[in-house]
C-alpha positions in Angstrom: 0.9 -16.9 -23.8 -1.0 -19.8 -25.5 0.3 -22.2 -22.8 -0.1 -19.7 -20.0 2.2 -18.4 -17.6 4.2 -20.7 -15.3 2.8 -21.0 -11.9 6.2 -20.5 -10.2 6.9 -17.4 -12.2 3.5 -15.9 -11.3 4.0 -16.6 -7.7 7.4 -15.1 -7.6 6.2 -12.1 -9.3 3.1 -11.5 -7.1 5.4 -12.1 -4.0 7.9 -9.5 -5.3 5.2 -6.7 -5.6 2.9 -7.9 -2.8 3.3 -4.8 -0.6 2.5 -2.5 -3.6 -0.5 -4.4 -4.6 -1.8 -4.5 -1.1 -2.0 -0.8 -0.9 -4.3 -0.8 -4.1 -8.0 -0.4 -3.5 -8.4 -2.5 -7.0 -8.7 -6.2 -7.3 -5.3 -8.1 -8.0 -4.6 -9.2 -11.5 -4.6 -12.7 -10.1 -5.9 -13.7 -6.7 -4.2 -15.7 -4.0 -6.9 -18.0 -4.4 -6.4 -18.6 -8.0 -2.8 -19.6 -7.3 -3.8 -21.9 -4.4 -6.4 -23.5 -6.5 -3.9 -24.1 -9.5 -1.5 -25.5 -6.9 -4.3 -27.7 -5.5 -5.1 -29.0 -9.0 -1.5 -29.7 -9.7 -1.4 -27.3 -12.6 2.1 -26.0 -13.7 0.6 -23.0 -15.7 -2.1 -20.3 -15.2 -5.0 -20.3 -17.7 -4.5 -18.3 -20.9 -7.0 -15.8 -19.6 -5.5 -15.3 -16.3 -2.0 -15.1 -17.9 -3.2 -12.4 -20.3 -4.3 -10.2 -17.3 -1.1 -10.9 -15.3 1.1 -10.4 -18.5 -0.1 -6.9 -18.8 0.9 -6.1 -15.3 4.3 -7.8 -15.7 5.0 -5.6 -18.9 3.9 -2.5 -16.9 6.1 -3.2 -13.9 9.1 -4.0 -16.2 8.6 -0.6 -18.1 8.0 1.5 -14.8 11.2 -0.2 -13.4 13.2 0.7 -16.5 12.0 4.4 -16.5 12.6 4.8 -12.7 16.1 3.0 -12.9 14.9 0.2 -10.7 14.5 2.5 -7.8 11.8 0.9 -5.8 10.8 4.0 -3.8 10.3 6.0 -7.0 8.4 3.2 -8.6 6.1 2.9 -5.7 5.6 6.6 -5.5 4.7 6.8 -9.1 2.2 4.0 -9.0 0.5 5.0 -5.6 0.2 8.7 -6.2 -3.1 9.8 -7.9 -2.6 11.2 -11.2 -4.9 13.8 -12.9 -4.9 12.3 -16.4 -6.3 9.0 -14.6 -9.3 11.0 -13.1 -7.3 11.4 -9.7 -6.7 7.6 -9.4 -3.4 6.0 -8.5 -1.7 4.4 -11.6 -1.6 1.0 -9.7 -5.5 1.0 -9.2 -6.1 1.7 -12.9 -3.5 -1.0 -13.9 -5.0 -3.7 -11.7 -8.5 -3.3 -12.9 -8.1 -4.4 -16.5 -5.5 -5.1 -19.1 -6.8 -1.8 -20.9 -6.0 0.1 -17.5 -2.5 -1.2 -17.5 -2.0 -0.1 -21.2 -3.5 3.2 -20.2 -0.7 3.6 -17.6 1.8 2.5 -20.0 0.6 5.1 -22.4 0.8 7.8 -19.6 4.6 6.8 -18.8 5.3 6.9 -22.6 3.7 10.2 -23.2 5.6 11.7 -20.0 8.9 10.5 -21.5 8.0 12.1 -24.8 7.1 15.2 -23.1 3.3 15.0 -24.0 1.3 15.7 -20.9 -2.2 16.6 -22.2 
């Protein structure tokens, strides 16, 4: 993470989940303008700070896909459905707000897998 995530990887990741992120009321982990600015400045990588925000989302999406067997419909349903343990907010909104939010959603998933719901 010290060098930052490669710009091409970030673009591909964001494009893959573009429709899911578009339905969120939260700001994206990395904005389109950040990507365009990096391209304009001929940068090959995102800044360390931006990379850390994006990495937490990448980690979350990998975990959610693993839990739901790469079933896109189930992944989207989980991430877009308001959850009581997240104050009635959809997990994707919580995850996009901060890295701590993404960690909170990861914890929710892990607790569910372990059978601990409270």
